[in-house]
Jmol script that loads the backbone (N, CA, C; Angstrom):
load data "model"
ATOM      1  N   UNK A   1      42.828  25.258 233.316  1.00  0.00           N
ATOM      2  CA  UNK A   1      43.196  26.557 233.803  1.00  0.00           C
ATOM      3  C   UNK A   1      42.502  27.624 232.984  1.00  0.00           C
ATOM      4  N   UNK A   2      41.653  28.266 233.605  1.00  0.00           N
ATOM      5  CA  UNK A   2      40.980  29.350 232.916  1.00  0.00           C
ATOM      6  C   UNK A   2      41.556  30.668 233.395  1.00  0.00           C
ATOM      7  N   UNK A   3      41.658  31.601 232.496  1.00  0.00           N
ATOM      8  CA  UNK A   3      42.176  32.922 232.864  1.00  0.00           C
ATOM      9  C   UNK A   3      41.018  33.881 232.974  1.00  0.00           C
ATOM     10  N   UNK A   4      41.004  34.663 233.995  1.00  0.00           N
ATOM     11  CA  UNK A   4      39.951  35.662 234.173  1.00  0.00           C
ATOM     12  C   UNK A   4      40.413  36.966 233.534  1.00  0.00           C
ATOM     13  N   UNK A   5      39.489  37.829 233.168  1.00  0.00           N
ATOM     14  CA  UNK A   5      39.866  39.085 232.507  1.00  0.00           C
ATOM     15  C   UNK A   5      40.755  39.978 233.379  1.00  0.00           C
ATOM     16  N   UNK A   6      40.652  39.881 234.674  1.00  0.00           N
ATOM     17  CA  UNK A   6      41.428  40.753 235.562  1.00  0.00           C
ATOM     18  C   UNK A   6      42.862  40.266 235.732  1.00  0.00           C
ATOM     19  N   UNK A   7      43.142  39.010 235.490  1.00  0.00           N
ATOM     20  CA  UNK A   7      44.462  38.478 235.746  1.00  0.00           C
ATOM     21  C   UNK A   7      45.370  38.508 234.520  1.00  0.00           C
ATOM     22  N   UNK A   8      44.862  38.921 233.406  1.00  0.00           N
ATOM     23  CA  UNK A   8      45.692  38.915 232.199  1.00  0.00           C
ATOM     24  C   UNK A   8      46.624  40.124 232.171  1.00  0.00           C
ATOM     25  N   UNK A   9      47.697  39.988 231.455  1.00  0.00           N
ATOM     26  CA  UNK A   9      48.676  41.067 231.323  1.00  0.00           C
ATOM     27  C   UNK A   9      48.115  42.135 230.397  1.00  0.00           C
ATOM     28  N   UNK A  10      48.419  43.406 230.682  1.00  0.00           N
ATOM     29  CA  UNK A  10      47.912  44.468 229.804  1.00  0.00           C
ATOM     30  C   UNK A  10      48.544  44.363 228.423  1.00  0.00           C
ATOM     31  N   UNK A  11      47.770  44.729 227.454  1.00  0.00           N
ATOM     32  CA  UNK A  11      48.296  44.696 226.087  1.00  0.00           C
ATOM     33  C   UNK A  11      49.286  45.842 225.905  1.00  0.00           C
ATOM     34  N   UNK A  12      50.141  45.754 224.908  1.00  0.00           N
ATOM     35  CA  UNK A  12      51.122  46.832 224.691  1.00  0.00           C
ATOM     36  C   UNK A  12      50.470  48.195 224.456  1.00  0.00           C
ATOM     37  N   UNK A  13      49.332  48.229 223.790  1.00  0.00           N
ATOM     38  CA  UNK A  13      48.675  49.526 223.554  1.00  0.00           C
ATOM     39  C   UNK A  13      48.131  50.105 224.848  1.00  0.00           C
ATOM     40  N   UNK A  14      47.596  49.245 225.730  1.00  0.00           N
ATOM     41  CA  UNK A  14      47.101  49.737 227.014  1.00  0.00           C
ATOM     42  C   UNK A  14      48.252  50.265 227.864  1.00  0.00           C
ATOM     43  N   UNK A  15      49.353  49.552 227.855  1.00  0.00           N
ATOM     44  CA  UNK A  15      50.525  50.001 228.617  1.00  0.00           C
ATOM     45  C   UNK A  15      51.057  51.321 228.065  1.00  0.00           C
ATOM     46  N   UNK A  16      51.064  51.434 226.748  1.00  0.00           N
ATOM     47  CA  UNK A  16      51.513  52.669 226.110  1.00  0.00           C
ATOM     48  C   UNK A  16      50.605  53.834 226.483  1.00  0.00           C
ATOM     49  N   UNK A  17      49.305  53.605 226.517  1.00  0.00           N
ATOM     50  CA  UNK A  17      48.369  54.665 226.908  1.00  0.00           C
ATOM     51  C   UNK A  17      48.603  55.098 228.349  1.00  0.00           C
ATOM     52  N   UNK A  18      48.849  54.158 229.232  1.00  0.00           N
ATOM     53  CA  UNK A  18      49.129  54.486 230.631  1.00  0.00           C
ATOM     54  C   UNK A  18      50.420  55.306 230.743  1.00  0.00           C
ATOM     55  N   UNK A  19      51.428  54.898 230.001  1.00  0.00           N
ATOM     56  CA  UNK A  19      52.702  55.629 230.025  1.00  0.00           C
ATOM     57  C   UNK A  19      52.534  57.050 229.508  1.00  0.00           C
ATOM     58  N   UNK A  20      51.774  57.196 228.428  1.00  0.00           N
ATOM     59  CA  UNK A  20      51.542  58.529 227.854  1.00  0.00           C
ATOM     60  C   UNK A  20      50.775  59.398 228.846  1.00  0.00           C
ATOM     61  N   UNK A  21      49.781  58.827 229.508  1.00  0.00           N
ATOM     62  CA  UNK A  21      49.007  59.586 230.490  1.00  0.00           C
ATOM     63  C   UNK A  21      49.885  60.006 231.663  1.00  0.00           C
ATOM     64  N   UNK A  22      50.762  59.135 232.124  1.00  0.00           N
ATOM     65  CA  UNK A  22      51.669  59.481 233.217  1.00  0.00           C
ATOM     66  C   UNK A  22      52.617  60.606 232.797  1.00  0.00           C
ATOM     67  N   UNK A  23      53.114  60.554 231.585  1.00  0.00           N
ATOM     68  CA  UNK A  23      53.995  61.612 231.071  1.00  0.00           C
ATOM     69  C   UNK A  23      53.250  62.939 230.979  1.00  0.00           C
ATOM     70  N   UNK A  24      52.003  62.892 230.550  1.00  0.00           N
ATOM     71  CA  UNK A  24      51.203  64.117 230.472  1.00  0.00           C
ATOM     72  C   UNK A  24      51.055  64.758 231.840  1.00  0.00           C
ATOM     73  N   UNK A  25      50.784  63.937 232.852  1.00  0.00           N
ATOM     74  CA  UNK A  25      50.635  64.463 234.202  1.00  0.00           C
ATOM     75  C   UNK A  25      51.943  65.084 234.699  1.00  0.00           C
ATOM     76  N   UNK A  26      53.064  64.429 234.419  1.00  0.00           N
ATOM     77  CA  UNK A  26      54.354  64.980 234.827  1.00  0.00           C
ATOM     78  C   UNK A  26      54.647  66.286 234.106  1.00  0.00           C
ATOM     79  N   UNK A  27      54.345  66.346 232.828  1.00  0.00           N
ATOM     80  CA  UNK A  27      54.560  67.585 232.073  1.00  0.00           C
ATOM     81  C   UNK A  27      53.671  68.708 232.591  1.00  0.00           C
ATOM     82  N   UNK A  28      52.427  68.392 232.927  1.00  0.00           N
ATOM     83  CA  UNK A  28      51.517  69.415 233.454  1.00  0.00           C
ATOM     84  C   UNK A  28      52.055  69.970 234.775  1.00  0.00           C
ATOM     85  N   UNK A  29      52.576  69.103 235.624  1.00  0.00           N
ATOM     86  CA  UNK A  29      53.148  69.565 236.888  1.00  0.00           C
ATOM     87  C   UNK A  29      54.381  70.432 236.644  1.00  0.00           C
ATOM     88  N   UNK A  30      55.216  70.031 235.699  1.00  0.00           N
ATOM     89  CA  UNK A  30      56.418  70.818 235.394  1.00  0.00           C
ATOM     90  C   UNK A  30      56.047  72.193 234.849  1.00  0.00           C
ATOM     91  N   UNK A  31      55.034  72.256 234.001  1.00  0.00           N
ATOM     92  CA  UNK A  31      54.594  73.538 233.441  1.00  0.00           C
ATOM     93  C   UNK A  31      54.053  74.435 234.545  1.00  0.00           C
ATOM     94  N   UNK A  32      53.283  73.862 235.475  1.00  0.00           N
ATOM     95  CA  UNK A  32      52.764  74.660 236.584  1.00  0.00           C
ATOM     96  C   UNK A  32      53.897  75.221 237.444  1.00  0.00           C
ATOM     97  N   UNK A  33      54.915  74.416 237.690  1.00  0.00           N
ATOM     98  CA  UNK A  33      56.060  74.897 238.470  1.00  0.00           C
ATOM     99  C   UNK A  33      56.784  76.019 237.740  1.00  0.00           C
ATOM    100  N   UNK A  34      56.972  75.863 236.432  1.00  0.00           N
ATOM    101  CA  UNK A  34      57.645  76.913 235.656  1.00  0.00           C
ATOM    102  C   UNK A  34      56.845  78.204 235.652  1.00  0.00           C
ATOM    103  N   UNK A  35      55.535  78.096 235.537  1.00  0.00           N
ATOM    104  CA  UNK A  35      54.700  79.299 235.568  1.00  0.00           C
ATOM    105  C   UNK A  35      54.847  80.027 236.899  1.00  0.00           C
ATOM    106  N   UNK A  36      54.917  79.266 237.982  1.00  0.00           N
ATOM    107  CA  UNK A  36      55.112  79.887 239.289  1.00  0.00           C
ATOM    108  C   UNK A  36      56.456  80.582 239.396  1.00  0.00           C
ATOM    109  N   UNK A  37      57.505  79.945 238.870  1.00  0.00           N
ATOM    110  CA  UNK A  37      58.831  80.558 238.907  1.00  0.00           C
ATOM    111  C   UNK A  37      58.889  81.819 238.054  1.00  0.00           C
ATOM    112  N   UNK A  38      58.230  81.795 236.907  1.00  0.00           N
ATOM    113  CA  UNK A  38      58.213  82.976 236.031  1.00  0.00           C
ATOM    114  C   UNK A  38      57.468  84.112 236.709  1.00  0.00           C
ATOM    115  N   UNK A  39      56.369  83.806 237.365  1.00  0.00           N
ATOM    116  CA  UNK A  39      55.617  84.844 238.068  1.00  0.00           C
ATOM    117  C   UNK A  39      56.479  85.460 239.171  1.00  0.00           C
ATOM    118  N   UNK A  40      57.240  84.630 239.887  1.00  0.00           N
ATOM    119  CA  UNK A  40      58.131  85.156 240.932  1.00  0.00           C
ATOM    120  C   UNK A  40      59.219  86.035 240.329  1.00  0.00           C
ATOM    121  N   UNK A  41      59.771  85.617 239.198  1.00  0.00           N
ATOM    122  CA  UNK A  41      60.822  86.406 238.559  1.00  0.00           C
ATOM    123  C   UNK A  41      60.276  87.758 238.093  1.00  0.00           C
ATOM    124  N   UNK A  42      59.064  87.763 237.545  1.00  0.00           N
ATOM    125  CA  UNK A  42      58.453  89.026 237.115  1.00  0.00           C
ATOM    126  C   UNK A  42      58.225  89.957 238.298  1.00  0.00           C
ATOM    127  N   UNK A  43      57.756  89.391 239.406  1.00  0.00           N
ATOM    128  CA  UNK A  43      57.512  90.220 240.594  1.00  0.00           C
ATOM    129  C   UNK A  43      58.825  90.808 241.113  1.00  0.00           C
ATOM    130  N   UNK A  44      59.878  90.013 241.118  1.00  0.00           N
ATOM    131  CA  UNK A  44      61.178  90.519 241.578  1.00  0.00           C
ATOM    132  C   UNK A  44      61.691  91.614 240.653  1.00  0.00           C
ATOM    133  N   UNK A  45      61.542  91.430 239.353  1.00  0.00           N
ATOM    134  CA  UNK A  45      62.003  92.442 238.407  1.00  0.00           C
ATOM    135  C   UNK A  45      61.218  93.734 238.561  1.00  0.00           C
ATOM    136  N   UNK A  46      59.920  93.631 238.709  1.00  0.00           N
ATOM    137  CA  UNK A  46      59.113  94.844 238.887  1.00  0.00           C
ATOM    138  C   UNK A  46      59.489  95.580 240.160  1.00  0.00           C
ATOM    139  N   UNK A  47      59.814  94.827 241.206  1.00  0.00           N
ATOM    140  CA  UNK A  47      60.185  95.446 242.466  1.00  0.00           C
ATOM    141  C   UNK A  47      61.540  96.144 242.355  1.00  0.00           C
ATOM    142  N   UNK A  48      62.435  95.603 241.559  1.00  0.00           N
ATOM    143  CA  UNK A  48      63.787  96.154 241.452  1.00  0.00           C
ATOM    144  C   UNK A  48      63.998  96.979 240.189  1.00  0.00           C
ATOM    145  N   UNK A  49      62.953  97.231 239.418  1.00  0.00           N
ATOM    146  CA  UNK A  49      63.082  97.944 238.152  1.00  0.00           C
ATOM    147  C   UNK A  49      63.697  99.332 238.306  1.00  0.00           C
ATOM    148  N   UNK A  50      63.328 100.148 239.283  1.00  0.00           N
ATOM    149  CA  UNK A  50      63.970 101.467 239.395  1.00  0.00           C
ATOM    150  C   UNK A  50      65.485 101.370 239.605  1.00  0.00           C
ATOM    151  N   UNK A  51      65.925 100.373 240.351  1.00  0.00           N
ATOM    152  CA  UNK A  51      67.367 100.206 240.583  1.00  0.00           C
ATOM    153  C   UNK A  51      68.058  99.826 239.278  1.00  0.00           C
ATOM    154  N   UNK A  52      67.455  98.889 238.524  1.00  0.00           N
ATOM    155  CA  UNK A  52      68.038  98.484 237.245  1.00  0.00           C
ATOM    156  C   UNK A  52      68.067  99.651 236.262  1.00  0.00           C
ATOM    157  N   UNK A  53      67.011 100.438 236.228  1.00  0.00           N
ATOM    158  CA  UNK A  53      66.957 101.575 235.305  1.00  0.00           C
ATOM    159  C   UNK A  53      68.023 102.614 235.655  1.00  0.00           C
ATOM    160  N   UNK A  54      68.179 102.902 236.938  1.00  0.00           N
ATOM    161  CA  UNK A  54      69.200 103.872 237.349  1.00  0.00           C
ATOM    162  C   UNK A  54      70.595 103.354 237.023  1.00  0.00           C
ATOM    163  N   UNK A  55      70.826 102.081 237.253  1.00  0.00           N
ATOM    164  CA  UNK A  55      72.128 101.496 236.922  1.00  0.00           C
ATOM    165  C   UNK A  55      72.411 101.559 235.434  1.00  0.00           C
ATOM    166  N   UNK A  56      71.399 101.278 234.624  1.00  0.00           N
ATOM    167  CA  UNK A  56      71.585 101.342 233.176  1.00  0.00           C
ATOM    168  C   UNK A  56      71.864 102.777 232.731  1.00  0.00           C
ATOM    169  N   UNK A  57      71.206 103.738 233.343  1.00  0.00           N
ATOM    170  CA  UNK A  57      71.432 105.147 232.997  1.00  0.00           C
ATOM    171  C   UNK A  57      72.855 105.577 233.340  1.00  0.00           C
ATOM    172  N   UNK A  58      73.312 105.214 234.510  1.00  0.00           N
ATOM    173  CA  UNK A  58      74.673 105.569 234.924  1.00  0.00           C
ATOM    174  C   UNK A  58      75.704 104.882 234.037  1.00  0.00           C
ATOM    175  N   UNK A  59      75.489 103.604 233.763  1.00  0.00           N
ATOM    176  CA  UNK A  59      76.426 102.870 232.911  1.00  0.00           C
ATOM    177  C   UNK A  59      76.471 103.475 231.508  1.00  0.00           C
ATOM    178  N   UNK A  60      75.322 103.842 230.965  1.00  0.00           N
ATOM    179  CA  UNK A  60      75.284 104.472 229.644  1.00  0.00           C
ATOM    180  C   UNK A  60      75.992 105.808 229.625  1.00  0.00           C
ATOM    181  N   UNK A  61      75.851 106.570 230.698  1.00  0.00           N
ATOM    182  CA  UNK A  61      76.534 107.866 230.793  1.00  0.00           C
ATOM    183  C   UNK A  61      78.041 107.685 230.731  1.00  0.00           C
ATOM    184  N   UNK A  62      78.557 106.719 231.480  1.00  0.00           N
ATOM    185  CA  UNK A  62      80.004 106.497 231.503  1.00  0.00           C
ATOM    186  C   UNK A  62      80.507 105.874 230.209  1.00  0.00           C
ATOM    187  N   UNK A  63      79.752 104.948 229.643  1.00  0.00           N
ATOM    188  CA  UNK A  63      80.181 104.306 228.390  1.00  0.00           C
ATOM    189  C   UNK A  63      80.219 105.325 227.256  1.00  0.00           C
ATOM    190  N   UNK A  64      79.301 106.259 227.268  1.00  0.00           N
ATOM    191  CA  UNK A  64      79.236 107.267 226.207  1.00  0.00           C
ATOM    192  C   UNK A  64      80.248 108.396 226.410  1.00  0.00           C
ATOM    193  N   UNK A  65      81.028 108.331 227.476  1.00  0.00           N
ATOM    194  CA  UNK A  65      82.034 109.373 227.701  1.00  0.00           C
ATOM    195  C   UNK A  65      81.468 110.603 228.365  1.00  0.00           C
ATOM    196  N   UNK A  66      80.447 110.449 229.142  1.00  0.00           N
ATOM    197  CA  UNK A  66      79.766 111.571 229.777  1.00  0.00           C
ATOM    198  C   UNK A  66      80.628 112.433 230.673  1.00  0.00           C
ATOM    199  N   UNK A  67      81.449 111.861 231.550  1.00  0.00           N
ATOM    200  CA  UNK A  67      82.250 112.730 232.431  1.00  0.00           C
ATOM    201  C   UNK A  67      83.219 113.620 231.651  1.00  0.00           C
ATOM    202  N   UNK A  68      83.866 113.069 230.653  1.00  0.00           N
ATOM    203  CA  UNK A  68      84.797 113.871 229.854  1.00  0.00           C
ATOM    204  C   UNK A  68      84.088 114.958 229.080  1.00  0.00           C
ATOM    205  N   UNK A  69      82.943 114.613 228.488  1.00  0.00           N
ATOM    206  CA  UNK A  69      82.187 115.611 227.728  1.00  0.00           C
ATOM    207  C   UNK A  69      81.685 116.721 228.642  1.00  0.00           C
ATOM    208  N   UNK A  70      81.267 116.365 229.838  1.00  0.00           N
ATOM    209  CA  UNK A  70      80.784 117.370 230.781  1.00  0.00           C
ATOM    210  C   UNK A  70      81.907 118.315 231.193  1.00  0.00           C
ATOM    211  N   UNK A  71      83.075 117.752 231.466  1.00  0.00           N
ATOM    212  CA  UNK A  71      84.204 118.595 231.861  1.00  0.00           C
ATOM    213  C   UNK A  71      84.644 119.503 230.718  1.00  0.00           C
ATOM    214  N   UNK A  72      84.652 118.997 229.489  1.00  0.00           N
ATOM    215  CA  UNK A  72      85.014 119.842 228.342  1.00  0.00           C
ATOM    216  C   UNK A  72      84.025 120.985 228.179  1.00  0.00           C
ATOM    217  N   UNK A  73      82.750 120.688 228.378  1.00  0.00           N
ATOM    218  CA  UNK A  73      81.730 121.734 228.261  1.00  0.00           C
ATOM    219  C   UNK A  73      81.928 122.797 229.334  1.00  0.00           C
ATOM    220  N   UNK A  74      82.158 122.378 230.555  1.00  0.00           N
ATOM    221  CA  UNK A  74      82.344 123.345 231.632  1.00  0.00           C
ATOM    222  C   UNK A  74      83.622 124.155 231.449  1.00  0.00           C
ATOM    223  N   UNK A  75      84.694 123.522 231.000  1.00  0.00           N
ATOM    224  CA  UNK A  75      85.956 124.232 230.794  1.00  0.00           C
ATOM    225  C   UNK A  75      85.829 125.225 229.637  1.00  0.00           C
ATOM    226  N   UNK A  76      85.112 124.869 228.599  1.00  0.00           N
ATOM    227  CA  UNK A  76      84.946 125.766 227.460  1.00  0.00           C
ATOM    228  C   UNK A  76      84.135 126.995 227.860  1.00  0.00           C
ATOM    229  N   UNK A  77      83.121 126.776 228.663  1.00  0.00           N
ATOM    230  CA  UNK A  77      82.293 127.912 229.071  1.00  0.00           C
ATOM    231  C   UNK A  77      83.075 128.894 229.933  1.00  0.00           C
ATOM    232  N   UNK A  78      83.999 128.388 230.704  1.00  0.00           N
ATOM    233  CA  UNK A  78      84.753 129.303 231.558  1.00  0.00           C
ATOM    234  C   UNK A  78      85.765 130.113 230.750  1.00  0.00           C
ATOM    235  N   UNK A  79      86.204 129.613 229.594  1.00  0.00           N
ATOM    236  CA  UNK A  79      87.165 130.334 228.758  1.00  0.00           C
ATOM    237  C   UNK A  79      86.498 131.319 227.815  1.00  0.00           C
ATOM    238  N   UNK A  80      85.228 131.120 227.560  1.00  0.00           N
ATOM    239  CA  UNK A  80      84.538 131.999 226.613  1.00  0.00           C
ATOM    240  C   UNK A  80      84.156 133.299 227.282  1.00  0.00           C
ATOM    241  N   UNK A  81      84.045 134.333 226.470  1.00  0.00           N
ATOM    242  CA  UNK A  81      83.585 135.623 226.970  1.00  0.00           C
ATOM    243  C   UNK A  81      82.071 135.680 226.934  1.00  0.00           C
ATOM    244  N   UNK A  82      81.539 136.863 227.162  1.00  0.00           N
ATOM    245  CA  UNK A  82      80.085 137.010 227.155  1.00  0.00           C
ATOM    246  C   UNK A  82      79.614 137.214 225.719  1.00  0.00           C
ATOM    247  N   UNK A  83      78.522 136.615 225.383  1.00  0.00           N
ATOM    248  CA  UNK A  83      77.982 136.666 224.019  1.00  0.00           C
ATOM    249  C   UNK A  83      77.164 137.941 223.867  1.00  0.00           C
ATOM    250  N   UNK A  84      77.492 138.722 222.829  1.00  0.00           N
ATOM    251  CA  UNK A  84      76.777 139.980 222.599  1.00  0.00           C
ATOM    252  C   UNK A  84      75.650 139.810 221.592  1.00  0.00           C
ATOM    253  N   UNK A  85      75.908 139.039 220.540  1.00  0.00           N
ATOM    254  CA  UNK A  85      74.890 138.837 219.518  1.00  0.00           C
ATOM    255  C   UNK A  85      75.095 137.461 218.890  1.00  0.00           C
ATOM    256  N   UNK A  86      74.000 136.945 218.297  1.00  0.00           N
ATOM    257  CA  UNK A  86      74.089 135.622 217.679  1.00  0.00           C
ATOM    258  C   UNK A  86      73.217 135.603 216.436  1.00  0.00           C
ATOM    259  N   UNK A  87      73.760 135.044 215.342  1.00  0.00           N
ATOM    260  CA  UNK A  87      73.008 134.880 214.115  1.00  0.00           C
ATOM    261  C   UNK A  87      73.309 133.484 213.580  1.00  0.00           C
ATOM    262  N   UNK A  88      72.374 132.533 213.788  1.00  0.00           N
ATOM    263  CA  UNK A  88      72.612 131.157 213.380  1.00  0.00           C
ATOM    264  C   UNK A  88      73.745 130.561 214.183  1.00  0.00           C
ATOM    265  N   UNK A  89      74.753 130.076 213.460  1.00  0.00           N
ATOM    266  CA  UNK A  89      75.883 129.493 214.183  1.00  0.00           C
ATOM    267  C   UNK A  89      76.995 130.509 214.456  1.00  0.00           C
ATOM    268  N   UNK A  90      76.815 131.739 214.034  1.00  0.00           N
ATOM    269  CA  UNK A  90      77.817 132.770 214.252  1.00  0.00           C
ATOM    270  C   UNK A  90      77.465 133.588 215.480  1.00  0.00           C
ATOM    271  N   UNK A  91      78.514 133.937 216.250  1.00  0.00           N
ATOM    272  CA  UNK A  91      78.303 134.684 217.481  1.00  0.00           C
ATOM    273  C   UNK A  91      79.302 135.848 217.553  1.00  0.00           C
ATOM    274  N   UNK A  92      78.864 136.891 218.178  1.00  0.00           N
ATOM    275  CA  UNK A  92      79.739 138.022 218.486  1.00  0.00           C
ATOM    276  C   UNK A  92      80.003 137.957 219.981  1.00  0.00           C
ATOM    277  N   UNK A  93      81.296 137.712 220.329  1.00  0.00           N
ATOM    278  CA  UNK A  93      81.663 137.469 221.710  1.00  0.00           C
ATOM    279  C   UNK A  93      82.621 138.574 222.172  1.00  0.00           C
ATOM    280  N   UNK A  94      82.384 139.065 223.366  1.00  0.00           N
ATOM    281  CA  UNK A  94      83.254 140.089 223.975  1.00  0.00           C
ATOM    282  C   UNK A  94      84.183 139.346 224.944  1.00  0.00           C
ATOM    283  N   UNK A  95      85.476 139.285 224.562  1.00  0.00           N
ATOM    284  CA  UNK A  95      86.460 138.599 225.421  1.00  0.00           C
ATOM    285  C   UNK A  95      87.348 139.651 226.061  1.00  0.00           C
ATOM    286  N   UNK A  96      87.272 139.753 227.335  1.00  0.00           N
ATOM    287  CA  UNK A  96      88.079 140.738 228.058  1.00  0.00           C
ATOM    288  C   UNK A  96      89.404 140.194 228.473  1.00  0.00           C
TER     289      UNK A  96
END
end "model"
wireframe off; spacefill off
backbone 0.3
color backbone group
């Protein structure tokens, strides 16, 4: 019984090389898919960026107490008289 070179079992190193090459191909495909998904996510974010920015601005206004501060400012201005003179932080106000 003679064995031909084509009928012999692959050596462990040859099998390991084949396995490593198959893993490399799978990883390359996975990386390509991830790159495509990231590109789609970037495009979606760029398309919706004005909406996100406006939402962040409104949320920041409310978190910082903007409505209350605005109302206090408007109420204070209505109670104050007309300013006649100003020097630094001091003012001369005519209250009728």
